[in-house]
C-alpha positions in Angstrom: 0.7 2.3 -2.9 2.7 -0.9 -2.5 6.3 -1.0 -1.2 8.4 -4.1 -1.5 12.0 -5.1 -0.7 14.0 -7.1 -3.2 17.2 -9.0 -2.7 19.5 -9.1 -5.8 22.2 -11.7 -6.2 25.1 -11.1 -8.6 28.6 -12.3 -8.8 30.9 -10.2 -6.5 33.0 -9.0 -9.4 29.8 -7.3 -10.9 28.6 -5.9 -7.6 29.5 -2.2 -8.4 28.0 -2.4 -11.9 24.7 -3.8 -10.6 24.7 -1.3 -7.7 25.2 1.6 -10.1 22.4 0.2 -12.4 20.0 0.1 -9.4 20.9 3.7 -8.4 20.5 5.1 -11.9 17.5 2.9 -13.1 14.7 4.9 -11.6 13.1 1.5 -11.0 14.3 0.9 -7.5 16.1 2.5 -4.5 19.4 1.0 -3.4 19.8 0.7 0.4 22.7 -1.5 1.1 24.6 -4.6 0.1 27.5 -7.0 0.6 30.1 -6.7 -2.2 31.9 -9.8 -1.0 28.8 -12.0 -1.4 27.3 -10.1 -4.3 24.0 -9.3 -2.5 22.1 -6.0 -2.9 18.9 -4.9 -1.1 16.6 -2.5 -2.9 13.0 -1.3 -2.5 10.4 -0.7 -5.2 7.2 1.2 -5.1 4.1 0.7 -7.2 0.4 1.7 -7.4 -0.5 -2.0 -7.4 1.0 -5.5 -7.5 1.1 -5.5 -11.3 3.4 -2.5 -11.3 5.6 -4.0 -8.6 5.9 -7.3 -10.6 6.8 -5.4 -13.8 9.6 -3.5 -11.9 10.9 -6.7 -10.4 11.0 -8.3 -13.8 13.1 -5.4 -15.1 15.5 -5.9 -12.2 15.7 -9.6 -13.0 16.6 -8.8 -16.6 19.3 -6.2 -15.7 22.8 -7.0 -16.7 24.7 -9.3 -14.4 21.7 -10.0 -12.1 21.6 -13.7 -11.3 18.4 -13.6 -9.4 16.1 -11.0 -7.8 13.5 -12.1 -5.3 10.8 -10.1 -3.5 11.3 -10.6 0.3 8.7 -8.4 1.9 5.8 -6.4 0.7 3.6 -3.7 2.3 0.2 -2.6 0.8 -1.5 0.5 2.1 -4.9 -0.6 0.9 -4.6 -4.0 2.6 -6.1 -2.7 5.9 -9.2 -1.4 4.0 -9.6 -4.7 2.1 -9.5 -6.6 5.3 -12.1 -4.4 6.9 -14.4 -4.8 3.8 -14.0 -8.6 4.1 -14.7 -8.6 7.8 -17.9 -6.6 7.2 -19.2 -8.9 4.4 -21.6 -11.6 5.5 -21.7 -13.4 2.2 -18.7 -15.7 2.5 -19.1 -16.5 6.3 -22.8 -17.2 5.8 -22.0 -19.7 3.1 -19.4 -21.4 5.2 -21.8 -21.6 8.1 -24.4 -23.2 5.9 -21.8 -25.8 4.7 -20.7 -26.6 8.3 -24.2 -27.0 9.5 -24.8 -29.6 6.8 -27.4 -27.5 5.1 -25.2 -27.8 2.0 -23.2 -30.9 1.1 -19.5 -29.8 0.9 -19.0 -32.3 -1.9 -21.5 -30.4 -4.0 -19.5 -27.1 -3.8 -17.3 -26.5 -6.9 -14.9 -23.7 -6.3 -14.1 -21.3 -9.2 -12.4 -18.5 -7.3 -15.4 -16.8 -5.7 -17.5 -18.5 -3.0 -20.3 -15.9 -3.5 -21.1 -17.3 -6.9 -21.5 -20.9 -5.6 -25.2 -20.9 -5.0 
């Protein structure tokens, strides 16, 4: 599960309307805000980044929202992904071969996955 914070900017005169929308939307959870500056802080949850982005886009499209930006994000599965990457020899081995001049770095064409290079 992913959890992210989003800061919403609206005109101060629309603060209460946007706050109420956030509280009733089922998309996000309202935490606090500054009515005088028109800033609201909410969190969203999603199974993955795609779900979080979809929720953020709904917030951005809400009435009277000027902008809504993701500020911080937490991913429960990130620790596992980092462990898998650290245990994988494929990418570090390739980088070692390039740095030892076994492979000419100019010959490497990157298409998003170093393991498919050779």
